[in-house]
C-alpha positions as CSV (number, residue, x, y, z in Angstrom):
1,M,0.0,0.0,0.0
2,F,1.6,3.2,-1.1
3,G,-0.7,5.9,0.3
4,L,-2.7,7.3,-2.6
5,F,-5.4,8.4,-0.2
6,K,-4.0,8.1,3.4
7,N,-4.6,11.2,5.5
8,K,-1.5,13.3,6.3
9,S,-1.4,15.9,9.1
10,N,1.8,17.6,8.0
11,A,2.0,20.4,5.4
12,V,2.8,19.3,1.9
13,L,3.8,21.2,-1.2
14,G,1.6,20.6,-4.2
15,I,3.9,19.6,-7.1
16,D,2.2,19.5,-10.5
17,I,4.6,18.0,-13.2
18,S,3.3,18.7,-16.7
19,S,4.9,18.2,-20.0
20,T,6.3,21.8,-20.1
21,S,6.8,22.9,-16.5
22,V,6.8,22.1,-12.8
23,K,4.4,24.1,-10.7
24,L,4.9,24.4,-6.9
25,L,2.2,25.6,-4.4
26,E,2.1,25.8,-0.7
27,L,-1.2,26.6,1.2
28,S,-2.0,27.3,4.8
29,Q,-5.4,27.4,6.5
30,S,-7.0,29.5,9.2
31,S,-10.4,30.6,10.3
32,G,-10.4,33.1,7.4
33,G,-9.9,30.4,4.8
34,Y,-6.9,29.4,2.7
35,R,-3.7,31.4,2.1
36,V,-1.1,31.0,-0.6
37,D,2.2,30.9,1.3
38,A,4.5,30.0,-1.7
39,Y,4.3,29.6,-5.4
40,A,6.8,29.1,-8.2
41,E,6.8,27.6,-11.7
42,E,9.8,26.4,-13.6
43,K,10.0,25.4,-17.3
44,L,11.1,21.9,-18.2
45,A,13.5,21.0,-21.0
46,A,11.8,19.4,-24.1
47,G,11.5,15.7,-23.7
48,A,11.8,15.6,-19.9
49,V,8.1,14.7,-19.7
50,V,6.3,13.1,-22.6
51,E,2.5,12.6,-22.6
52,S,2.4,12.8,-18.8
53,N,5.2,10.3,-18.4
54,I,8.5,11.4,-16.8
55,Q,11.4,10.4,-19.1
56,E,14.2,12.3,-17.4
57,P,13.7,12.3,-13.6
58,E,17.0,14.1,-12.9
59,A,16.0,17.0,-15.3
60,V,12.5,17.2,-13.6
61,G,14.2,17.1,-10.2
62,E,16.5,20.0,-11.2
63,A,13.4,22.1,-12.2
64,I,11.7,21.2,-8.9
65,N,14.8,22.3,-7.0
66,K,14.9,25.6,-8.8
67,A,11.2,26.2,-8.2
68,L,11.6,25.3,-4.5
69,S,14.5,27.8,-4.2
70,R,12.5,30.6,-5.9
71,S,9.4,29.9,-3.8
72,R,11.4,30.3,-0.6
73,S,9.3,27.6,1.0
74,S,10.7,25.6,3.9
75,V,8.4,22.7,3.5
76,K,10.2,19.5,2.4
77,N,7.3,17.1,2.1
78,A,5.4,16.9,-1.2
79,A,2.2,15.6,-2.9
80,V,2.4,14.7,-6.6
81,A,-0.2,13.2,-8.9
82,V,-0.2,10.6,-11.7
83,S,-2.5,10.9,-14.7
84,G,-5.7,9.0,-14.8
85,S,-4.5,6.9,-17.7
86,A,-1.9,5.4,-15.4
87,V,-4.4,4.4,-12.7
88,I,-7.1,1.7,-12.5
89,T,-9.9,2.6,-10.1
90,K,-12.8,0.4,-9.1
91,I,-15.5,0.6,-6.5
92,I,-15.9,-2.6,-4.6
93,E,-18.1,-3.8,-1.7
94,M,-16.7,-4.9,1.6
95,D,-17.9,-5.8,5.1
96,A,-18.5,-2.5,6.8
97,S,-17.4,-3.9,10.2
98,L,-13.8,-4.4,9.0
99,S,-11.1,-2.1,10.3
100,D,-8.7,-0.4,7.8
101,D,-6.0,-2.9,8.6
102,E,-8.4,-5.8,8.0
103,M,-9.6,-4.2,4.7
104,E,-6.0,-3.8,3.6
105,T,-5.3,-7.4,4.3
106,Q,-8.4,-8.6,2.4
107,I,-7.7,-6.3,-0.6
108,A,-4.2,-7.6,-0.8
109,V,-5.5,-11.2,-0.9
110,E,-8.3,-10.4,-3.5
111,A,-6.6,-7.7,-5.6
112,D,-5.8,-10.0,-8.5
113,Q,-9.6,-10.1,-9.2
114,Y,-9.6,-6.4,-10.0
115,I,-6.1,-5.6,-11.3
116,P,-4.9,-6.9,-14.7
117,Y,-1.2,-6.7,-13.7
118,A,1.1,-8.8,-11.6
119,L,0.6,-7.6,-8.0
120,D,4.3,-7.1,-7.5
121,E,4.2,-4.5,-10.3
122,V,1.5,-2.2,-8.8
123,S,1.0,0.1,-5.9
124,I,-2.5,-0.2,-4.4
125,D,-4.5,1.9,-2.0
126,F,-8.1,2.3,-1.0
127,E,-10.6,4.7,0.6
128,V,-13.9,3.9,2.2
129,I,-16.6,6.1,0.4
130,G,-19.5,5.2,2.7
131,L,-22.1,2.7,3.5
132,K,-24.5,1.3,0.9
133,E,-27.8,3.0,1.1
134,N,-29.8,-0.3,0.8
135,N,-27.4,-2.4,3.0
136,P,-25.6,-0.5,5.7
137,E,-23.7,-3.6,6.7
138,R,-21.7,-3.2,3.4
139,A,-19.3,-0.4,2.6
140,E,-18.4,1.0,-0.8
141,V,-14.7,1.1,-1.1
142,L,-12.7,3.0,-3.8
143,L,-9.8,0.9,-4.9
144,A,-6.9,2.5,-6.9
145,A,-4.0,0.8,-8.4
146,C,-1.1,2.3,-10.3
147,R,1.9,0.6,-11.9
148,R,4.8,0.8,-9.4
149,D,7.2,2.3,-12.0
150,N,4.9,5.3,-12.5
151,V,5.0,5.9,-8.7
152,E,8.7,5.3,-8.3
153,I,9.7,7.7,-11.1
154,C,7.7,10.4,-9.4
155,E,9.5,9.7,-6.1
156,E,12.8,9.7,-7.9
157,A,12.2,13.1,-9.5
158,L,11.1,14.6,-6.2
159,T,14.2,13.2,-4.4
160,F,16.4,14.8,-7.1
161,G,14.5,18.0,-6.3
162,G,15.3,17.8,-2.6
163,L,11.8,16.8,-1.5
164,N,10.2,13.8,0.3
165,T,7.3,12.1,-1.4
166,K,4.4,11.9,1.1
167,I,1.4,11.5,-1.1
168,V,0.9,10.2,-4.7
169,D,-2.6,11.2,-5.8
170,V,-4.6,10.8,-9.0
171,E,-5.1,13.9,-11.2
172,A,-8.8,13.4,-11.4
173,F,-9.2,13.4,-7.6
174,T,-7.0,16.5,-7.2
175,M,-9.2,18.3,-9.7
176,E,-12.3,17.2,-7.8
177,R,-10.7,18.6,-4.6
178,A,-9.8,22.0,-6.2
179,Y,-13.3,22.2,-7.7
180,E,-14.6,23.0,-4.2
181,L,-12.8,26.4,-4.6
182,V,-14.5,27.4,-7.8
183,S,-18.0,26.0,-7.4
184,H,-19.3,29.2,-5.8
185,T,-18.8,31.0,-9.2
186,L,-21.4,28.8,-10.8
187,E,-25.2,29.0,-11.0
188,L,-26.2,25.4,-10.3
189,P,-29.4,23.6,-9.4
190,E,-29.8,22.7,-5.8
191,E,-30.3,19.0,-6.6
192,D,-27.8,16.8,-8.4
193,P,-25.7,19.4,-10.2
194,V,-23.5,18.0,-12.9
195,V,-20.4,20.0,-13.8
196,A,-17.7,19.3,-16.5
197,V,-14.2,20.4,-15.6
198,V,-12.0,20.6,-18.8
199,D,-8.3,20.9,-18.2
200,I,-6.4,21.8,-21.4
201,G,-2.6,21.5,-21.0
202,S,0.2,21.6,-23.5
203,S,-0.3,18.1,-24.9
204,N,-3.3,16.6,-23.1
205,T,-6.9,17.6,-22.5
206,S,-8.8,15.9,-19.7
207,L,-12.5,15.9,-19.0
208,N,-13.7,15.3,-15.4
209,V,-17.4,15.2,-14.9
210,L,-18.6,15.8,-11.3
211,G,-22.0,14.8,-10.0
212,N,-22.7,16.5,-6.6
213,G,-19.0,17.3,-6.4
214,Q,-17.8,13.7,-6.9
215,T,-16.1,12.4,-10.0
216,I,-18.4,10.2,-12.1
217,Y,-16.6,10.2,-15.5
218,T,-13.1,11.0,-16.8
219,R,-11.6,11.0,-20.3
220,E,-8.2,12.1,-21.6
221,Q,-7.2,12.9,-25.1
222,L,-4.0,14.0,-26.9
223,F,-4.9,17.6,-27.7
224,G,-3.5,20.8,-26.2
225,G,-1.8,24.1,-26.6
226,R,1.2,22.6,-28.4
227,Q,-0.9,22.4,-31.5
228,L,-1.3,26.1,-31.5
229,T,2.5,26.6,-30.9
230,D,3.2,24.2,-33.8
231,E,0.9,26.1,-36.1
232,I,2.5,29.4,-35.1
233,Q,5.9,27.9,-35.8
234,R,4.9,26.6,-39.2
235,R,3.0,29.6,-40.4
236,Y,5.5,32.3,-39.4
237,G,8.7,30.4,-39.7
238,L,9.7,30.6,-36.1
239,S,11.7,28.2,-33.8
240,P,9.7,26.3,-31.2
241,E,11.1,28.7,-28.5
242,E,10.2,31.8,-30.5
243,A,6.7,30.4,-31.3
244,E,6.0,29.7,-27.6
245,K,7.2,33.1,-26.5
246,S,5.2,34.9,-29.2
247,K,2.1,32.9,-28.2
248,C,2.4,34.0,-24.6
249,E,3.7,37.5,-25.0
250,G,2.3,38.7,-28.3
251,G,4.0,40.4,-31.2
252,L,2.7,38.1,-34.0
253,P,1.4,39.5,-37.4
254,D,-2.0,41.1,-37.7
255,D,-3.6,38.0,-39.3
256,Y,-2.7,35.8,-36.3
257,D,-6.1,36.2,-34.5
258,S,-8.3,35.5,-37.5
259,E,-6.1,32.9,-39.4
260,V,-4.5,30.9,-36.5
261,L,-6.1,31.7,-33.1
262,A,-9.8,31.7,-34.2
263,P,-9.5,28.2,-35.9
264,F,-7.7,26.9,-32.8
265,R,-10.5,28.2,-30.5
266,E,-13.0,26.4,-32.8
267,A,-11.0,23.2,-32.6
268,I,-11.1,23.3,-28.7
269,V,-14.9,23.7,-28.8
270,Q,-15.1,20.7,-31.1
271,Q,-12.9,18.6,-28.8
272,I,-15.0,19.5,-25.7
273,S,-18.3,18.8,-27.6
274,R,-16.9,15.4,-28.7
275,S,-15.8,14.5,-25.2
276,L,-19.1,15.5,-23.7
277,Q,-20.9,13.3,-26.4
278,F,-18.8,10.3,-25.2
279,F,-19.9,11.1,-21.6
280,Y,-23.6,11.3,-22.6
281,S,-23.4,8.1,-24.6
282,S,-21.9,6.1,-21.7
283,S,-24.2,7.4,-18.9
284,Q,-27.8,8.3,-18.1
285,Y,-27.0,12.1,-18.6
286,N,-27.7,14.1,-21.7
287,D,-26.5,17.5,-20.4
288,V,-24.2,19.3,-17.9
289,D,-25.1,22.3,-15.9
290,A,-21.8,24.1,-16.3
291,I,-18.3,23.9,-17.8
292,V,-15.3,24.9,-15.8
293,M,-12.2,25.6,-17.9
294,A,-8.8,24.8,-16.4
295,G,-5.3,24.5,-17.6
296,G,-3.0,27.1,-19.1
297,T,-4.4,26.9,-22.6
298,S,-7.9,27.8,-21.2
299,S,-6.7,31.4,-20.7
300,I,-6.8,32.1,-24.5
301,P,-8.8,35.3,-25.0
302,G,-12.4,34.7,-26.0
303,L,-12.4,31.0,-25.5
304,V,-14.7,30.8,-22.5
305,E,-17.2,33.0,-24.3
306,L,-17.1,31.0,-27.5
307,I,-17.7,27.7,-25.5
308,Q,-20.7,29.2,-23.8
309,D,-22.1,30.5,-27.1
310,K,-21.5,27.4,-29.1
311,L,-22.5,24.8,-26.5
312,G,-25.2,26.8,-24.8
313,T,-23.9,26.0,-21.4
314,Q,-22.6,28.4,-18.8
315,A,-18.8,28.3,-18.8
316,V,-16.3,29.9,-16.4
317,L,-12.5,30.2,-16.2
318,A,-11.2,28.5,-13.1
319,N,-9.7,30.6,-10.4
320,P,-9.2,28.6,-7.2
321,F,-7.5,31.6,-5.5
322,A,-10.5,34.0,-5.8
323,K,-11.2,33.9,-2.1
324,M,-7.7,33.3,-0.9
325,S,-5.2,35.7,0.6
326,S,-1.5,35.4,-0.1
327,S,1.8,36.0,1.7
328,S,4.0,39.0,0.9
329,K,6.5,36.8,-1.0
330,V,3.8,35.7,-3.5
331,D,3.2,37.8,-6.6
332,S,-0.6,38.0,-6.5
333,E,-1.0,39.4,-10.0
334,L,1.1,36.6,-11.5
335,L,-0.8,34.0,-9.4
336,T,-4.1,35.2,-10.7
337,S,-3.0,35.2,-14.3
338,K,-1.7,31.6,-13.9
339,A,-4.7,30.4,-11.8
340,P,-6.5,28.2,-14.4
341,G,-3.3,26.2,-14.8
342,L,-2.8,25.7,-11.1
343,M,-5.9,23.6,-10.3
344,I,-4.0,20.4,-9.9
345,A,-1.2,22.0,-7.8
346,C,-3.9,23.5,-5.7
347,G,-5.8,20.2,-5.2
348,L,-2.5,18.6,-4.2
349,A,-1.6,21.3,-1.7
350,M,-5.0,20.9,-0.1
351,R,-3.9,17.4,1.0
352,S,-2.2,19.3,3.9
353,F,-5.6,19.7,5.5
354,D,-7.1,16.2,5.1
């Protein structure tokens, strides 16, 4: 058992490792709510992480160490997440009278029924969700299993970065946790609200659908901001570095918005629509009440408005820090501008308060 879900009382840094950067976040909590105590982001060398898989743990660790130094945080314990595609989750039933240790023993004995890998190749953990409504003597238990090499390479990268791995979480669950901080911005029905959280990164887009605040559907696809960078590079004859810088800072020719950015916005809307159709076809739902846009690519001007117009569903840009204060060493304006891309880091940092 590795500890995907186990409660930790000590403060942890949320470390989000994406294909392009490492994001570090430290939160504290008081009667007034949450406070951002430290934040830093460090770019990764090309190829260090490919499609959510760490290829060069030492390079990732170097970026983590630089971010840690810049953040001026003294916390040495960290929480990190693996992508949903690396994790198998299943809800099983167990005797509600069993203790955690007894459940752990029984799961270890029976795990080969649920996991299609050799047990010595996986890390397993579980969390009791609650009692069954129609049979309170049985408990519903969420079982999660991840290939051990995915867990170990995260640990290795954090060790290179000077941090101790305390928690390995699942990205979908961290997004669910961070959603608590943005739900107040939505107009939702009182009963059974269904919300789609769309996280668009550099190379991946994930859809997490939440029913009553709990994950009921996830889907990942290879699509992200890199497609826009590649098109800028091709159209204007720029290097990858120049294209990325121009995308973020501006300075592109006058036809950029109409000829490059507008078609990319339309492509995003199509991707979201297609992902939602997959959700509808595999569930009893045929609509969602709101769409929350997360990830760095979601900040593209006009995107949220286009989604709302084309899909006819209220859409908002995620800002988990809207009701948070921040320490004097945190650049509040920078934090706000980066907020949509910090949902996973935020959800990880919130593990400090389990």
